[in-house]
C-alpha positions as CSV (number, residue, x, y, z in Angstrom):
1,X,-8.5,-8.0,16.7
2,X,-6.7,-8.0,13.5
3,X,-6.9,-5.6,10.6
4,X,-9.9,-6.3,7.9
5,X,-9.7,-3.2,6.0
6,X,-6.9,-1.0,4.4
7,X,-5.6,1.9,6.4
8,X,-5.6,5.7,4.8
9,X,-2.9,7.1,5.0
10,X,-1.8,10.8,5.1
11,X,1.3,13.2,4.7
12,X,0.5,13.4,8.8
13,X,-0.2,9.8,9.5
14,X,2.7,8.2,7.5
15,X,5.5,7.6,9.9
16,X,3.7,6.5,12.6
17,X,1.7,3.5,10.6
18,X,4.0,2.7,8.3
19,X,7.9,3.2,9.7
20,X,7.0,2.4,13.4
21,X,4.9,-0.8,12.0
22,X,5.6,-3.9,13.5
23,X,4.1,-5.6,10.3
24,X,5.1,-5.5,6.8
25,X,3.2,-2.5,5.3
26,X,1.6,-3.0,2.0
27,X,1.0,0.7,0.4
28,X,-1.0,1.8,-2.6
29,X,-0.6,5.1,-3.9
30,X,-3.9,5.7,-5.8
31,X,-6.3,8.7,-6.9
32,X,-9.6,8.4,-8.3
33,X,-9.2,9.5,-11.5
34,X,-6.8,6.9,-12.1
35,X,-8.6,3.4,-14.1
36,X,-5.9,1.5,-13.4
37,X,-6.1,2.3,-9.8
38,X,-10.1,1.6,-9.7
39,X,-8.9,-1.9,-11.4
40,X,-6.5,-2.8,-8.5
41,X,-8.9,-1.3,-5.4
42,X,-11.0,-4.3,-5.0
43,X,-8.1,-6.6,-5.1
44,X,-5.7,-4.2,-2.3
45,X,-9.1,-4.8,-0.2
46,X,-9.5,-8.3,-0.3
47,X,-5.7,-8.7,0.7
48,X,-6.3,-6.4,3.9
49,X,-9.1,-8.8,4.5
50,X,-6.8,-12.0,3.7
51,X,-3.6,-10.7,5.5
52,X,-5.2,-9.2,8.4
53,X,-2.8,-9.8,11.4
54,X,0.3,-10.7,9.2
55,X,0.8,-7.2,7.6
56,X,-0.8,-3.7,7.1
57,X,-3.1,-3.1,3.6
58,X,-2.9,1.1,3.5
59,X,-3.3,3.0,0.6
60,X,-2.3,6.6,-0.3
61,X,-4.3,9.2,-2.3
62,X,-1.8,11.0,-4.2
63,X,-3.5,13.8,-5.3
64,X,-4.5,14.9,-0.9
65,X,-0.9,13.6,0.4
66,X,1.7,15.2,-2.4
67,X,4.5,15.1,0.7
68,X,4.7,11.0,0.6
69,X,4.0,11.2,-3.0
70,X,7.3,13.5,-3.8
71,X,8.7,11.8,-0.3
72,X,8.5,8.6,-2.5
73,X,8.8,10.1,-6.4
74,X,5.7,8.7,-7.2
75,X,5.7,9.0,-11.2
76,X,2.9,6.6,-11.8
77,X,-0.2,5.4,-10.5
78,X,-0.8,3.0,-8.9
79,X,3.0,2.2,-7.4
80,X,2.4,-0.2,-4.7
81,X,4.8,-0.4,-2.0
82,X,6.0,-2.5,0.6
83,X,7.5,-1.6,3.7
84,X,9.4,-3.7,6.6
85,X,11.1,-2.8,9.6
86,X,10.6,0.7,8.9
87,X,12.8,0.4,5.2
88,X,11.4,0.1,1.5
89,X,12.2,-3.6,0.5
90,X,9.6,-3.7,-2.4
91,X,8.0,-1.6,-5.7
92,X,5.7,-2.9,-8.2
93,X,4.4,-0.3,-10.6
94,X,1.0,-0.6,-12.4
95,X,-2.2,-2.8,-12.0
96,X,-1.3,-6.6,-11.0
97,X,-3.4,-9.2,-10.8
98,X,-4.3,-10.4,-7.1
99,X,-2.2,-13.4,-7.3
100,X,1.2,-11.4,-8.3
101,X,0.3,-9.0,-5.7
102,X,0.0,-11.9,-2.6
103,X,3.2,-13.4,-4.4
104,X,5.1,-9.7,-3.1
105,X,3.3,-10.1,0.4
106,X,4.6,-13.4,0.7
107,X,7.9,-12.3,0.1
108,X,8.3,-10.4,3.1
109,X,5.1,-11.8,5.6
């Protein structure tokens, strides 16, 4: 069954869910107090439904998971990162419209 929901990542689950994933992973680094993060959230959820089975769509709350945020030097949110075969392959900072995020994902699926 294909996943159609975003995966919530934690400091503990990151390596297993992302670095060992057999599919590309788009991660949205966000926080509840971040206005642009709230704007992009419905787009991220839509991408999870649209790309289920071809890519994993995940979210990291930077306030609740400081280790991951430090590990990837997250300075601005939202930050979107694409991992493929355990490697970071692309990063986008800021709120982007759905077509731009689809292009981002399409380059790696």
